[in-house]
Every structure is written in structure tokens, then in C-alpha cells.
C-alpha positions as CSV (number, residue, x, y, z in Angstrom):
1,M,-9.0,6.6,107.3
2,S,-9.9,7.4,110.8
3,N,-11.4,10.8,109.6
4,V,-13.6,8.8,107.2
5,F,-14.7,6.6,110.0
6,H,-15.6,9.5,112.2
7,E,-17.5,11.1,109.3
8,Y,-19.6,7.9,108.9
9,D,-20.1,7.8,112.7
10,R,-21.3,11.4,112.7
11,Q,-23.8,10.6,109.8
12,Y,-25.0,7.5,111.6
13,R,-25.6,9.5,114.9
14,E,-27.6,12.2,113.0
15,L,-29.6,9.5,111.2
16,S,-30.3,7.8,114.5
17,V,-31.7,11.1,115.9
18,N,-33.9,11.6,112.8
19,L,-35.1,8.0,113.0
20,S,-36.2,8.5,116.6
21,K,-38.2,11.6,115.7
22,K,-39.8,9.9,112.6
23,C,-40.7,6.8,114.7
24,Y,-42.3,8.9,117.4
25,L,-44.2,10.8,114.8
26,A,-45.2,7.7,113.0
27,F,-46.8,6.2,116.1
28,S,-49.3,9.1,116.2
29,L,-50.3,8.9,112.5
30,K,-52.9,6.7,110.8
31,G,-53.7,5.4,107.3
32,G,-51.8,6.7,104.4
33,E,-49.6,9.1,106.3
34,K,-48.5,6.4,108.7
35,K,-47.6,4.1,105.8
36,E,-45.6,6.8,104.2
37,K,-43.7,7.6,107.3
38,L,-43.0,3.9,107.9
39,S,-41.6,3.7,104.4
40,E,-39.2,6.6,105.2
41,I,-38.1,4.8,108.4
42,T,-37.4,1.6,106.5
43,S,-35.3,3.6,104.1
44,D,-33.4,5.3,106.9
45,L,-32.7,1.9,108.5
46,E,-31.2,0.6,105.3
47,N,-29.0,3.8,105.2
48,A,-28.0,3.2,108.8
49,E,-26.9,-0.4,108.0
50,K,-24.9,0.9,105.1
51,L,-23.1,3.4,107.3
52,I,-22.3,0.7,109.8
53,W,-20.8,-1.4,107.0
54,K,-18.8,1.6,105.8
55,M,-17.6,2.3,109.3
56,D,-16.4,-1.4,109.7
57,H,-14.7,-1.3,106.3
58,A,-12.9,2.0,107.2
59,A,-11.8,0.7,110.6
60,S,-10.4,-2.6,109.1
61,N,-7.7,-0.7,107.2
62,L,-6.4,1.2,110.2
63,P,-3.5,0.3,112.5
64,P,-4.2,-2.1,115.3
65,N,-3.9,0.5,118.1
66,I,-6.4,2.9,116.4
67,K,-8.5,0.0,115.0
68,S,-9.3,-1.4,118.5
69,I,-10.7,2.0,119.7
70,L,-12.8,2.4,116.5
71,L,-14.1,-1.1,116.6
72,E,-15.2,-0.5,120.2
73,K,-17.2,2.5,119.0
74,L,-18.5,0.4,116.0
75,R,-19.7,-2.3,118.4
76,E,-21.6,0.4,120.3
77,S,-23.1,1.7,117.1
78,K,-24.1,-1.8,116.0
79,S,-25.6,-2.6,119.4
80,S,-27.5,0.7,119.4
81,L,-28.7,0.0,115.9
82,K,-29.9,-3.4,116.9
83,R,-31.7,-2.0,119.9
84,F,-33.1,0.8,117.7
85,K,-34.5,-1.7,115.2
86,S,-35.9,-3.9,117.9
87,D,-37.6,-0.9,119.5
88,I,-39.0,0.3,116.2
89,K,-40.2,-3.2,115.3
90,R,-41.9,-3.7,118.7
91,N,-43.5,-0.2,118.8
92,T,-44.5,-0.4,115.2
93,S,-46.0,-3.9,115.8
94,E,-47.9,-2.6,118.8
95,N,-49.1,0.4,117.0
96,L,-50.1,-1.7,114.0
97,N,-52.0,-4.0,116.3
98,V,-53.8,-1.1,117.8
99,T,-54.4,0.3,114.3
100,T,-55.6,-3.1,113.2
101,R,-58.1,-3.4,116.2
102,E,-59.3,0.1,115.5
103,E,-59.7,-0.7,111.8
104,V,-61.5,-3.9,112.7
105,L,-63.8,-2.0,115.1
106,E,-64.4,0.6,112.4
107,A,-65.1,-2.1,109.9
108,E,-67.5,-3.8,112.3
109,K,-69.2,-0.5,113.0
110,A,-69.4,0.2,109.3
111,D,-70.8,-3.3,108.6
112,S,-73.3,-2.9,111.5
113,A,-74.4,0.5,110.2
114,D,-74.7,-1.0,106.7
115,Q,-76.7,-3.9,108.0
116,R,-79.0,-1.5,109.9
117,S,-79.3,0.6,106.8
118,R,-80.2,-2.5,104.7
119,L,-82.6,-3.6,107.3
120,M,-84.3,-0.2,107.5
121,K,-84.5,-0.2,103.7
122,S,-86.0,-3.7,103.7
123,T,-88.5,-2.7,106.4
124,E,-89.5,0.3,104.5
125,G,-89.8,-1.7,101.3
126,L,-91.9,-4.3,103.1
127,A,-94.1,-1.6,104.5
128,R,-94.6,-0.1,101.0
129,T,-95.4,-3.5,99.6
130,R,-98.0,-4.1,102.3
131,E,-99.5,-0.7,101.6
132,I,-99.6,-1.4,97.8
133,I,-101.3,-4.9,98.6
134,K,-103.8,-3.2,100.9
135,Q,-104.6,-0.5,98.2
136,S,-104.9,-3.3,95.6
137,R,-107.3,-5.3,97.8
138,R,-109.4,-2.1,98.4
139,K,-109.5,-1.5,94.7
140,M,-110.5,-5.0,94.0
141,M,-113.3,-4.7,96.5
142,E,-114.5,-1.5,95.0
143,T,-114.3,-3.0,91.5
144,E,-116.2,-6.1,92.8
145,N,-118.9,-3.9,94.3
146,I,-119.2,-1.9,91.1
147,G,-119.5,-5.2,89.2
148,I,-122.2,-6.5,91.5
149,S,-124.1,-3.2,91.2
150,I,-123.8,-3.3,87.4
151,L,-125.1,-6.9,87.4
152,E,-128.0,-6.0,89.7
153,N,-128.9,-3.0,87.4
154,L,-128.7,-5.3,84.3
155,Q,-130.9,-7.8,86.0
156,S,-133.4,-5.1,87.0
157,Q,-133.4,-3.8,83.4
158,K,-133.9,-7.3,82.1
159,E,-136.9,-7.8,84.4
160,S,-138.3,-4.4,83.3
161,L,-137.8,-5.4,79.7
162,Q,-139.6,-8.7,80.3
163,R,-142.5,-6.9,82.0
164,S,-142.6,-4.5,79.2
165,Q,-142.7,-7.3,76.6
166,S,-145.5,-9.0,78.6
167,M,-147.5,-5.8,78.7
168,L,-146.9,-5.3,74.9
169,H,-148.3,-8.8,74.3
170,E,-151.3,-8.0,76.5
171,I,-151.9,-4.7,74.7
172,D,-151.5,-6.5,71.4
173,D,-154.0,-9.1,72.4
174,N,-156.4,-6.4,73.6
175,V,-156.0,-4.5,70.4
176,K,-156.8,-7.6,68.4
177,E,-159.8,-8.2,70.6
178,C,-160.9,-4.7,70.2
179,Q,-160.5,-4.9,66.4
180,S,-162.6,-8.1,66.3
181,I,-165.3,-6.4,68.4
182,V,-165.3,-3.3,66.2
183,T,-165.5,-5.5,63.1
184,T,-168.5,-7.4,64.5
185,I,-170.2,-4.1,65.4
186,K,-169.6,-2.8,61.9
187,I,-171.1,-5.9,60.3
188,K,-174.1,-5.7,62.6
189,E,-174.6,-2.0,61.7
190,F,-174.2,-2.9,58.1
191,F,-177.0,-5.5,58.2
192,T,-179.1,-3.3,60.4
193,M,-178.9,-0.4,58.0
194,A,-179.4,-2.7,55.0
195,A,-182.4,-4.5,56.4
196,A,-184.6,-1.4,56.6
197,P,-184.6,-0.7,52.9
198,I,-185.1,-4.3,52.1
199,V,-188.2,-4.5,54.4
200,M,-189.7,-1.4,52.9
201,F,-189.1,-2.7,49.3
202,A,-190.8,-6.0,50.3
203,L,-193.8,-4.2,51.7
204,I,-194.1,-2.2,48.5
205,L,-194.0,-5.3,46.5
206,V,-196.7,-6.9,48.7
207,K,-199.0,-3.9,48.2
208,L,-198.5,-3.9,44.5
209,A,-199.3,-7.5,44.3
210,K,-202.7,-6.9,45.9
């Protein structure tokens, strides 16, 4: 049974060396690699505890004189495992705290960058909105000026039409007046032309009567 104990003790010491290396490596890792390495360390610690239990069980079945010597070695192994677990816990905790602070700082930087990005986008959007409003106002002013110009042209055309209508009425009145004058002249000419034969016929009748 002592050979069994020594075999477990050898495995434990090899596992302790590997654990030390893994812990040292884990402290320098970050993110997913660190979590994976810590998972391996946890599994190795469980195996170390099983080896301690097996060593204790193997020593309990040995004669007292051998048992006392092996139990002394077992106490040293338990003590070393306890210190080892304590160191791992402390160093891992410190490293996790550092990692946490780094992650918090990175998160704050990311949030700050995101806020700056959103602020820049909002500022750019506001500037574009102002430019659109400015262009809309300019187009409204241009449209208003065009409308005023059209109204002025329509008013001018209306006044021209009114003047044209007035001139047409005057022309119509003048034409009617001219027609009346022409008619009067024609009547006078008719009577003038008809009077001469009548006078001659009257003179002839007077002569014949004598």
C-alpha cells in the first residue's frame, strides 16, 4: 500500500507543478483564453483533492510505524494544496479585479466613443435639417416673388384690357357718329340733286302757262 501512496504522491507533485505553470500563464491571458485556462485550473484542483483523498485512504491501511511517516507527508501535501488554492484564489481574484477594471474602462471608452458618434451624427443631422429649412425658405421666397410678379403682370394686363375696351367704346361711338354724319350728308346731297330738276320742271310749267 505504501507504493500506492507514493504513486499518488508523485502524481500530486506533478499536478502541482503543472498547476503553477497554468496559473502563471492564466494571469497573462484575457477574455476567452483566460476563462478556458481557469477552467483547466479548476479541474486540476479537483484532481489534486482526489489524489489527497486517495493518499489518505492508502495511508490509513498501513502499519502504524509506516502510517505515521506517510501521514506527515500527507499533512505537508494538504498544507501545500491549501496554500496553493489560497494563492490561486488571491492571484486570480486580483487578476480578475484588474481585468474587471480594464473591461470597465474599455466599456466606458466604448460608451464615450458611441456617445460622441451619436452626438456627431445628431449634429450632422441637425446641420442637414437646418440647410433643408434654409433651402425651403429660399424656395418659398422665390415662389412668392414669382407669384407677386405674375399678379403684377395680370394686373397690368387687366388694366391694358380695360384701356383697350375703353378705346373700343370710343371708336364705336366715333364710328356711329361718323355714320350719322355720312347719312346726313347723303340726305342733303339727295335733296340737293333732286331739287334742281324740280325747279327746272316748275319753270317749264310756268312758261307754258303764259
